[in-house]
C-alpha positions in Angstrom: -0.1 0.1 0.0 1.4 3.5 -1.1 0.3 5.8 1.8 1.6 8.6 4.2 2.4 7.3 7.6 2.2 9.3 10.8 3.4 8.3 14.1 0.0 6.3 15.0 -0.2 4.6 11.7 3.5 3.6 12.1 2.7 2.1 15.4 -0.2 0.2 13.8 1.8 -1.2 11.0 4.4 -2.6 13.2 2.0 -4.5 15.1 0.8 -5.3 18.5 4.1 -6.9 19.6 6.5 -4.2 18.9 4.4 -1.1 17.9 3.6 0.0 21.6 7.5 -0.2 22.4 8.6 2.1 19.6 9.9 5.5 20.7 10.3 8.5 18.5 13.1 10.4 19.8 12.5 13.7 18.0 9.7 15.6 19.8 8.5 17.2 16.6 8.0 14.0 14.9 5.1 13.1 17.3 2.8 15.1 15.2 4.6 15.0 11.7 4.0 12.9 8.7 7.1 10.3 8.6 7.0 8.4 5.6 5.3 8.3 2.1 5.5 5.1 0.3 5.2 1.3 1.2 6.3 -0.3 4.5 5.2 -3.7 5.8 6.0 -5.9 8.8 4.9 -9.6 8.4 5.0 -12.6 10.4 5.2 -15.0 7.7 5.1 -17.9 10.0 6.4 -18.8 13.6 10.0 -17.6 13.9 10.0 -16.0 10.4 9.4 -12.4 9.7 9.7 -9.9 7.0 10.0 -6.1 6.9 10.1 -4.3 3.6 10.1 -0.6 2.5 10.0 1.4 -0.4 9.4 4.9 0.8 10.5 8.5 1.0 11.4 9.9 4.4 9.3 13.1 5.2 10.9 14.0 8.4 14.1 13.9 10.2 13.7 12.0 13.3 15.0 8.9 15.4 13.4 5.7 16.4 14.1 3.2 19.1 12.9 -0.3 19.9 14.1 -3.2 21.8 14.7 -6.5 19.7 14.8 -9.9 20.8 17.5 -12.3 19.8 17.4 -13.3 16.0 19.4 -13.6 13.0 18.7 -10.7 10.6 19.3 -10.5 6.8 19.2 -6.9 5.6 19.2 -6.2 1.9 19.5 -2.6 0.7 18.6 -1.8 -2.9 18.7 1.9 -2.8 19.6 4.5 -0.1 21.4 3.9 3.2 20.6 4.1 7.0 22.5 5.0 10.1 21.6 2.7 12.9 22.8 1.6 16.1 22.5 -1.7 18.2 23.0 -0.4 21.7 26.2 1.5 21.4 27.4 0.1 18.1 26.9 2.4 15.2 26.4 0.9 11.6 25.7 2.1 8.4 23.8 -0.1 6.0 23.7 0.5 2.1 24.8 3.3 0.1 28.3 2.1 -0.9 27.5 -0.5 -3.7 25.5 0.2 -6.9 24.3 -3.3 -7.0 22.8 -3.3 -3.5 24.4 -4.6 -0.2 23.4 -7.6 1.8 24.4 -7.7 5.7 23.8 -10.7 7.9 23.4 -9.4 11.5 23.5 -11.9 14.5 21.6 -10.6 17.8 22.4 -13.2 20.2 21.1 -10.9 23.2 18.3 -8.3 23.5 19.5 -5.0 22.0 18.1 -1.5 21.8 17.7 -0.7 18.2 17.9 3.0 17.1 17.7 4.3 13.5 18.1 7.8 12.1 15.7 9.0 9.4 16.4 11.9 7.2 14.0 14.0 5.5 14.3 13.6 1.7 15.9 10.1 1.9 14.5 7.4 -0.5 14.8 3.9 1.2 14.3 0.7 -0.7 15.2 -2.5 1.6 13.9 -5.5 3.2 14.9 -7.4 6.3 14.3 -11.1 6.9 14.5 -12.2 10.5 14.9 -15.7 11.8 14.3 -16.6 15.5 16.8 -18.9 17.5 13.8 -21.4 17.6 13.3 -21.3 13.9 16.9 -22.3 13.4 16.9 -25.0 16.1 13.7 -26.5 14.5 15.6 -26.5 11.0 18.2 -28.8 12.6 21.1 -26.2 12.8 22.2 -27.7 16.0 22.7 -31.1 14.5 24.4 -30.4 11.2 28.1 -30.6 11.2 28.3 -28.6 7.9 26.3 -25.9 9.7 28.9 -25.2 12.4 29.9 -21.8 10.9 26.3 -20.8 10.8 25.8 -21.9 14.4 28.9 -19.9 15.6 27.9 -16.9 13.8 24.3 -17.0 15.3 25.7 -17.2 18.9 28.1 -14.3 18.4 26.4 -11.2 19.5 26.4 -8.4 16.9 28.6 -10.5 14.4 28.1 -9.1 11.0 28.8 -10.2 7.4 28.3 -8.1 4.3 28.2 -9.4 0.8 27.5 -8.3 -2.9 23.8 -9.8 -3.5 23.5 -12.0 -6.7 21.3 -10.9 -9.6 18.7 -13.6 -8.6 18.7 -12.4 -5.1 18.0 -8.7 -6.3 15.2 -10.0 -8.4 13.5 -11.8 -5.4 13.8 -8.6 -3.6 12.0 -6.7 -6.3 9.3 -9.3 -6.3 8.7 -8.9 -2.5 8.6 -5.2 -2.9 6.0 -5.5 -5.8 4.1 -8.8 -5.3 1.2 -9.7 -7.7 -2.4 -9.0 -6.6 -2.9 -12.3 -4.8 -5.5 -12.8 -2.2 -3.8 -12.8 1.4 -3.3 -16.7 1.7 -1.4 -16.9 -1.7 0.5 -13.6 -1.2 1.8 -14.9 2.2 3.0 -18.1 0.4 4.6 -16.0 -2.3 6.4 -13.6 0.0 7.4 -16.6 2.3 9.0 -18.8 -0.6 11.0 -15.8 -1.8 12.1 -14.7 1.8 13.4 -18.3 2.3 15.4 -18.2 -0.8 17.0 -15.0 0.1 17.7 -16.4 3.7 19.2 -19.4 2.0 21.7 -17.4 0.0 22.6 -15.4 3.1 23.2 -18.6 5.2 25.4 -20.1 2.4 27.5 -16.9 2.4 28.0 -17.4 6.2 28.8 -21.1 5.9 31.4 -20.5 3.1 33.1 -17.8 5.1 33.2 -19.9 7.9 34.9 -22.6 6.0 37.7 -20.4 4.9 40.7 -21.3 6.7 42.4 -18.3 8.8 45.9 -17.7 7.5 48.7 -17.6 10.0 50.0 -14.1 10.9 53.4 -12.8 9.8 55.6 -11.2 12.3 54.7 -7.7 11.3 51.1 -8.5 11.4 51.4 -9.8 15.2 53.0 -6.7 16.1 50.5 -4.7 14.4 47.7 -6.6 16.4 49.7 -6.1 19.8 49.6 -2.4 19.3 45.9 -2.5 18.5 45.3 -4.6 21.7 47.4 -1.8 23.6 45.1 0.7 22.2 42.1 -1.0 23.0 43.0 -2.0 26.6 44.2 1.7 27.2 40.6 2.7 26.8 41.6 5.5 24.4 39.5 3.9 21.5 36.5 3.2 23.5 34.4 5.8 21.6 36.1 5.0 18.1 34.6 2.9 15.5 36.3 0.3 13.4 37.3 2.9 10.7 39.1 5.0 13.0 40.9 2.1 14.7 42.0 0.8 11.2 43.3 4.2 10.3 45.3 4.3 13.6 46.7 0.8 12.9 47.6 1.9 9.3 45.3 -0.9 7.8 42.1 -1.4 6.0 39.2 -2.5 7.7 38.8 -6.0 6.2 42.6 -6.8 6.9 42.3 -5.6 10.3 39.3 -7.6 11.1 40.8 -10.8 9.4 44.2 -10.4 11.2 42.5 -9.6 14.6 40.1 -12.6 14.4 43.2 -15.0 13.6 45.0 -13.6 16.5 42.4 -13.5 19.1 39.6 -15.8 17.9 37.1 -13.2 18.1 36.1 -10.0 16.3 37.4 -6.7 17.4 34.0 -5.6 18.4 33.5 -8.8 20.3 36.9 -8.1 22.2 35.8 -4.7 23.2 32.4 -5.8 24.4 34.0 -8.5 26.6 36.7 -6.2 27.9 34.0 -3.8 29.0 32.0 -6.4 30.7 35.0 -7.4 32.5 35.5 -3.9 33.5 31.9 -3.7 34.8 32.3 -6.9 36.9 35.5 -5.4 38.4 33.7 -2.2 39.3 30.8 -4.0 40.7 33.0 -6.3 42.9 35.6 -3.6 43.9 33.5 -0.4 44.2 30.0 -1.8 44.7 28.7 0.4 42.0 24.9 0.1 41.0 24.0 -2.1 38.2 22.6 1.0 36.3 26.0 2.5 36.5 27.9 -0.6 35.6 25.6 -1.0 32.3 26.5 2.6 31.5 30.2 1.9 32.0 29.9 -1.3 29.7 28.0 0.8 27.0 24.5 -0.6 27.4 21.6 1.7 27.4 19.4 -0.9 29.1 20.1 -2.5 32.5 18.1 -5.5 31.5 20.1 -6.1 28.4 23.4 -5.5 30.4 22.2 -8.3 32.8 21.6 -10.5 30.1 24.9 -10.2 28.6 26.7 -10.4 31.9 25.0 -13.6 32.7 26.0 -15.0 29.4 29.6 -14.1 29.7 29.9 -14.9 33.6 27.2 -17.3 34.5 26.1 -14.9 37.2 23.8 -11.8 37.4 25.3 -8.4 38.1 23.4 -8.4 41.4 24.7 -11.7 42.3 28.4 -10.2 42.1 27.5 -7.1 43.8 25.9 -9.0 46.6 29.1 -10.8 47.5 30.6 -7.5 48.8 
C-alpha cells in the first residue's frame, strides 16, 4: 500500500508486539508525517518475519525499539540508513550500486535505534529468523552448519556481501508482489524470503569454511599495538574505521588479522573487555547495576544483565551481593 504514515499509523503497521514499544526520539515527529510509500511488517510463520520498505522519509527523526535475539538478513537496494545496536553504530547500504546484503546476529536483546533523514528514499527488506526457527530446522545437529551456528551465537557478528542478480530479483518481487489474495500472497512472500535467507546462510557457511591464515611477524606486532590501544581505553568511543586508520591498515585486513590472532572479532573483544571492567567495578567499588551497564556501553540495564550472565554465569546483582 502506497500511503503517508504518521506516528500512530507507523505503530499500527509494526503490530501489537513491537508497535507499543516504539519510541520517537525527536519531539517534533510526534505530529509530523514520517513516510510516504510502502512499508510492511509481516509474520510469515512462527519464527520467520519480513519487513520491507520502499518509501520517502518526510521528516528527520530517530526511532528506538528493543529487539529480541534473532538472525537478521538486511538487503538494501537503494539509499542508506544509520543505525545503532546498543552503542554500536552501523551504516547499511549506500556504497554498492548493485545493492548490499548484511547478515546481523543478535544473540542478546538489544536497543535498536535508527536515524531517518528528510528527503531520503529507502528501498530495503529485512528477513528475520528466530533462534527457535533455526533450531527447528536442525541447525544444531548438522556439522556442515557449524559456521552458521557459531555466527548466530556471536552477538552482533556481521557479514556483508554483494547480492546476486537472482537475489535482487527476489527482493524486487517482494517489494512489488502480484495482486494475490492474502493466503497466496503470504506463500509468495514466504517462498522468496526463504530463498534470500538460504543465500545469506550459504554466505555465512562459506565464510566460516575459509581457513584463517597464520599471521606474519609484522602482523602480530600490529595486532599487539591494536590490543594496547583497546586496553588503554583510548579507542572506547572510536568506530572500526578510526581504529583501522590508527593501525595503518584497511578494515577488512584488520578484522581478518584480529580474528586470526584473538579468535574473536574486534567488536567482540571490546564488548567482553567492557563487561570485565564492569564486573571489576561491581566487585571492587559496589557501583549500581545501572552505573555498571552505562560503563559497559549498554543503554538498558536489563540487556546488560543478560549479556553479563551469558559471559560470567552470574547476574550483576549476584556479583555485587558478595561485597
